[in-house]
N, C-alpha and C positions, 0 to 999 in steps of 0.2 A: 504494500500500500504506500502511496506517496507520503512523505513526511509532512508535507504542508497540510494534509487532512488530519486534523487533531481529533475530530469527533467521530467516534465509531458508533454504529447503530446495531441494535440487537433485535432480530426478528423472532417473535414468539408465536406459537400456534394458538389461534383462538379456538374456542369451543365449537363443537360440531353443530350447535344450534345457530351459529352465526354464519359460518361458511360452508359451502358445499362444493363438489367438483364443478358444478355448473357455474358457481360464483367465480371460481378461479379462471375459467375459460373466458368469461365475459368481463372480468375485472370489476364486477359490480356485486358487492356483498349485499346481504338481505337488508341491512340497515341503511344502505345507500350512501354511506359516508366515506368508505375507504376504498381507494383503487389499489388493491393488493399487488397486482402485476406491475403497475407503474412504480410502486414503492420498492418492490424486490429488485427491479433492474436499476433504479436510481441508486440503490446501495452498491450495486456492482460497479458503477462508474464513479463512486465516491461522492456523488452530489447529495446535498441535504434533502430531507423529505419535503414533499410539496406542502405549501402553506394551506391552512384551513380557510375555506371560503367565508365562513361565518365568524372567524376570529376565535372560536372556541374549539376545544378538543373533547370528544366524547370519551366515555369510559373505555369503549372498545378500541378507539384509536390509541389511547394511552397504553393499552395492553399490547397493541400491535407493534409500536415503535417506541422504544425508550433508550436513552443514552446509557452506555455501560459506565458504571460509576468507577470501576477500578480495574487494574490488570488482573487481579485475582479472579474477578467475575468473568473476565474474558477467558482465562485459563480454564475455569470450570465449564464454561459453555463449549469451548473447543473440545474438551474431553468428552462431552456428550456426543459430538459428531464422529468420534472415533479417530480424529486426526489431531495430534498434539500440536501445540503452537510454541513459539519461542522467539526471542528477540533476534534481530539481525546481528550476525557475527562478523568479526574482522579476521582476515587471513592471519594465521599465527606466524607464518614465515615472512610476509611482506607488510603486515599491519595495515592492509588496505581493505576497503569494503569489498566483500565477495558479491559482486553484481554480475557475475557470469556463471553459466552452468555447463559443466563438462559432461556431454552425453556419453562419452567413452567410458568414464568412470562413475557416472551418475552421482555427481556431487557438485556443490557450489565452490567456485574458485574466484580469485580476484583477477584483474587484468594482467598482473605481472606473472601469475602462474600460467596464464594462457599464452603469454608471449615468450617468456624465457624460463618459466618454472617447470614443475613436474608435468604439467598438461600441455607443454609445447608440442605442437603438431597434432593434438587431439581435436576432435570436432566439438567446438564450444559455441554457445549461443548466448545472447544477452538474456539476463534473468527476466527482464520485463517481457521479452518476446516469448519465452517459454511459458511464463505465467499466463500471458494472454491466450496462448493456444490451449492451455489446460482449462482455463475458465470457459472458453468457447465450447470445448468438449463437454464440460459439466452442464452448461446451459442446454446444449442439445440433448444430453442424456436426461436431464430433468424434464424437458418438454416431452420426450418420448415416454417417460414414466408416467407423466400426468395423463397423456392420451391413453396409455395402457390401463391406468387406473379407471379412467372413465369408461373404457370398453368393458372392463370387469364389472363395474357398477351397473352398467346398462344390461349386461348379461344376467346379473343376479336379480335386478329389479324389474326387468321387462321380459326377457326371454324365458327365464325359469317360471315366472308367474304366469305368462301366457301358456307355457307348456302344462302347468298345473290345471288351468282352466280347460285346455283342450283335452287333458286326460279325463277330467270329470265328464265332459260331453261325450267323448268316445266310449268311455266305460258305460255310460248310460245307454248309448245307441247299441252297444254290444249286448247289453242285458235285454233290451227290447227285441233284438233279432232272435236271441236265444229263446225268450219267452214266447214270441209269436210262433216259432216253429214247434215248440213243445206243446203249445195249446192244441194243435191239430191232432196230436196223437198222445195226449196227456196220460191216458190210462196205461199205455204201454211204455211210457218214457219218463215216469216220475223220478226214477233213480238217475237217468241221464240228465234230466233237468237240474237236479241238485249238483251233479258233477260239473256241469257247465258253469253254473253260477259260482261255484267255488273256484273254478279255474279263472274266471274273469276277476274275481275278488283277489286271487293271488297275483294275477298279472297287474292289477291296479296297485296293489300294495308294493309290488316290485318296482314299478315305475315311480311311485310316490317316494320310496326309499332312495331311488336314484336321484330324484329331484332334491331331496333333503341332503344327500351326500354332496351333490354338486354345489348346492347353495352354501353348505358349511365350508367346503374346500375353497371356493372362489371368494367367499367372504374373508377367510383367513389369509388367502393370497393377497387380497386387496389391502388388508391391514398391514401385512408385511411390506408390501410395495410402498404404501404411504409412509411407513416408518423409515424405510431406506431412503426414499426421496427426501424426506424432511432432514435426515442426517446429512445428505449430500448438499442440500440447499444451505444448511447451517455451515458446512465446511466451505462452501462457495463464498459465503458472505462474511465469515469470521476468521478464517485461517490466513495468517500472514503469508506473503508471497514466498518467502524463503522456505517455509515449512510445506506450503502447497506444492512447491516444485518437486520435492522429494517424496511426496505421498501418492505418486501415481499408482503404485501397486495396490495400496490399500483402497484407493478409489476404484481401481479396476475390479477388485474382488467384490466390492459392493454392487457395482454395475452388473457383474456376472451373476451375482446372487439374484438381482431383480429380474434379469433376463431369463434365469432358470425357472421362474414361476410359470412361464408358458402363456399361451393365449386360450381363452375359453372357446369352446366350439360345441355345436349342436350334434348329437348322435342319435342313432336309432334306439339306444338304450333309454332315451327319455320319452319314447313314444309307446303307446299301448300296442301290443302285438295283435292285429286283427284276427289271427288264427286261434286266439284263445277261446272263441265261442264256436269254432268249427267242430262238427262231429259227423263222421262218415255214416254212422248208424242213423243219426237224427236226420241227415239230409235225405237219405234213401227212403225212410219211412214218411218223411214230410212230403216228398215228391209223390209217393204212392197215394197218400191221403188226398192230395190235391187232384191228381189225375183220375182217381177212381171214386172220389167222394161224390155226394149228391149235387154239389155245385161245381162240377168239373169245368175247368177253363178251356177255352178254345178260341180260334180266330176264324169264324165261318166266312168272313168276307175277305180273307187274305188271298191275293192274286199276285202274279208277277207284273212288275212295271215294264211295259213294252219299251219305254224310252231307254231303259238300262240294259236291255238284252244284247249280248254280244253278237256280231255278225256270224260267229261260229256256231250259234244256236238258232233254232227255230222255235217259235212260240205258238201254241195251239190257239184256236179261236176263243176258247173260254178263259184264256190267260192263266191256265193252271198247269200246263205241261210243257216242259222244255225238252228238246231233242237235239242231240249233238249232230252236226253236219260233218260227215266224214269227208266230203268234197267241198271245195271252195265254191261259194254261191256265185251264180252267173251275174246277178245284179247286185251292185253295191248298196249297202244299207244307208239310208239318209243320215247325214251327220247330225248328231245331237250331243251337246256337252255332257249330258248325263249318261251316255252310252259307253260301255267298255269296248274299246276298239281292238284289243289284242288278246286279252285273256278271256276264256269262255265263261264269263260271269253274268249273273243277273240278280237284281234286288227285288224284294217284295214291296207292296204298296203300304204296309202297315208300319207307322212310325211309333215306337214305344218309348215312353218316358215316364210311365206310371203304371201301377196295377200289376196284375199277373197274367201272362199270356202263354199259350202253348199252341203248337201246330205240328203236323205230321207230314213227312215227305216220303212218298213211295219211290224207292230207289230201284225196284225191280232187280234186274240182272246186271245193272251198271257196275263196271269194274273200276271206274275212276270218277269220283264225285266229292263234293264238299258241301256241307250244310251248316249254317250257323247264323251269326249276326255281324253287323259292321256299322260304323258311323256313316252318316250321309256324306261326310266330307272325304271319304276314301277316294283316292285317285282313280280316275276312269280311263286315262289314256296311257299308251305305251306298254312296253314289256317289262318295265322295272318292278321291283318287289312292292312298291307303294300301291300298285294296282293288282297285286296278286294276293288273293284271299289267304289269310293265315300267315303271311310273310311280312306283315307290317303291324304296327301298334294299334291300328284302327279296326282290326277284324279278329273274330274268334270263331273257329270252325272245327267241326269233326270231319276228318278226311279219310277216305278209303281209296287205296291205290295198290294194285298188284296183290290183292288179298290181305293187306295189312290195314288196321285202323289206328288212327292217332288223333290227338288233339293238337291243333296248330294255332299259335299266336306269336306275333313279333318274330317270326322266323324260327321259333323253337317248337319242336315236335315232342309230344309225350305219347309214347307207344301204349296202346290199349290192348288188353287181353279180352278177346271176344270169342266165346266158345262156339257159338252158332251164328253164322252170318245172317243178320236181319235183312228182310226185304223192305223194311220201312224204318225210318229214324224219326223220333220225336224230339222236339226242342221245347224246353220250358224256360221262360224268362220271368223271374220275379223281381220287379224293379225295387220294391221297398227294401228287400234284403240284398240287392245287387248280386243276385245269384243267377247264373246261366247253367242249365242242366241238359244233358243229352240222354235220352232213354230209349229203350226198346218197347214199342207200344203194346205188343202182345202180352208180355209178362210184366210190364212197368218196371223192369229192372234198370237201374242207373248205369249208363255206360261211362259217363264222366261228368263232373261238375266243377265249376270254378266260381269264386267270389271275387269281384273286381269293382273298384269305385268308378263306375261308368260316368263320364262327364258330359255326355250329350245324348240325344235320342238315338235309338238303335233301329236298324232296318233288317228284316230277314234277308239272308244272302245265300247264294248257291253258286257252285261251279260244276261244270259237267264236261267230261271228255270221253264219254262212252254211253251208248244207248240213250235212255230217257229218264226223266225225273218228274214227278207229279205231286202237286199239293193235294192232300186228302182232306175232306171236310166231314 
C-alpha cells in the first residue's frame, strides 16, 4: 500500500437480513443506503469511502466501514483471512527497501540484489507490478465465486423447489393411473393395487430423499464458498503488498478449494420414475376388461384418408382396404402435400387426443405390414427415415416382416414372441393413461404395450408391402 495513504478501512460482513446475493450483484442493499460494490473497489485503489448524501451515517453503514484503530487490530483481522501480515522490511545486506520481487527464488529483494547481488541475472519484477497482477487475479476469482454462489443459491431455491412441486404432481398422476386401471378389475387385483401404491410411495420417498440430500449438500457448499470468498476479499483489502506477494500458494489453495465444490446440475435421480406404476399383469387384465366388457370401445367410423395413401397402394371404394401394387401404376397419382410419395404408407381419418379408442386390422396373409399410430406432423415425402413408419420419433408401430414380429419406434426394434401368427391385429389407445397396446382380437391377448407422454394428437397409421390390409368394424 502507498505510504501516503494513512487511513486503512476494515470491511465487515453485515447480517444476512440486510444483504443478499442479489444485493451484491446490483450494489443496492435492502436499506438502500450502501453501495457495497463501489465501497469494496474504492478500498482496492486506496480512495476514501464515498460521502453520505444526507450528511448522516446509519447504523449499518457504520458497521460496514470503520477505520482500524491500531496495528494490533489489523494483525488480528489479517489472521482471520489466513494470510499473515507484516511491516515492510529492509534488505539486510544493502539496507535498502526491498521493492523488487525475484521470481526465480520467490522472495523480495532490493534493487542492489537484483543488479549486483545474489539475484543478479534472475528474473525480477517491480513489487508494485507483481502486487497489481495478484490483486487483479483475486478480483477475478472473487467475481467468479460470487457468480458460482448465486448459481448454487438459485439451484437450491428454485430448481430443487420446482422439482419438489413436480414430484408431488407426478406422484399424484401416477396414483391416478394406477387406481383407474385397478378399478376395472378390482376384485381380481386388490393385492396388485396395494403393491403398486406402495411402489409409487417408495419411489416418491426416494426422490424426496434425493431432493433433501441435494439441498443439504449444495447449501453446505454455498456456505463454504461464501466463507472462502469472504476470506479472500479480506486478504485482498487488508494484506500489505509485501506479504500478499509471497502468499500466492496459500491463495491458490483457497481458490482450488472453492473450485473443488463443483457446479450443481439436474439429474434423473431427482425425477419420479414413471415405470413405478407399471404392471404387466395389470395392463393385460385392464386391456381385456376394456375390450371384452359391456362398454367395449371401438372406432366404427374409422377409414383411410385417401389424401395420404401412397402411390404404391390402392384404396378400395369404401376406404377400408389397402392393396399393395406389385407393379408401378401407369398413371401418376395427383400431388398432395399430405401424401406419402415413396414409402407404402397410409393414415386413418381419426385424430385422437382424448378418451379410449380401439380398432382392428385384418392383415390376412400379408407377409410385410405395419400397424400403429403416428403424429400428423410425420414427414410425407422422400425415402428418408423421417417418412418411414417406426424409424422416427413420431411413429409407433407393430411390424411383421419375413415371419418375425417386432415393435418399432425411433429406429429401435423390440422383437416379439408370437406363438401363432394372427390374421388380425388390434390397436388400443388410451389417451388418459398415455398407453398404446397391440393385441390379438380372438383371444384378447396382449402382444405389446408401451406408455409414452404423447405430445400431440395421434392418427392410425399403416404400411403395406404384400397382399392387402382391411379395417374391420
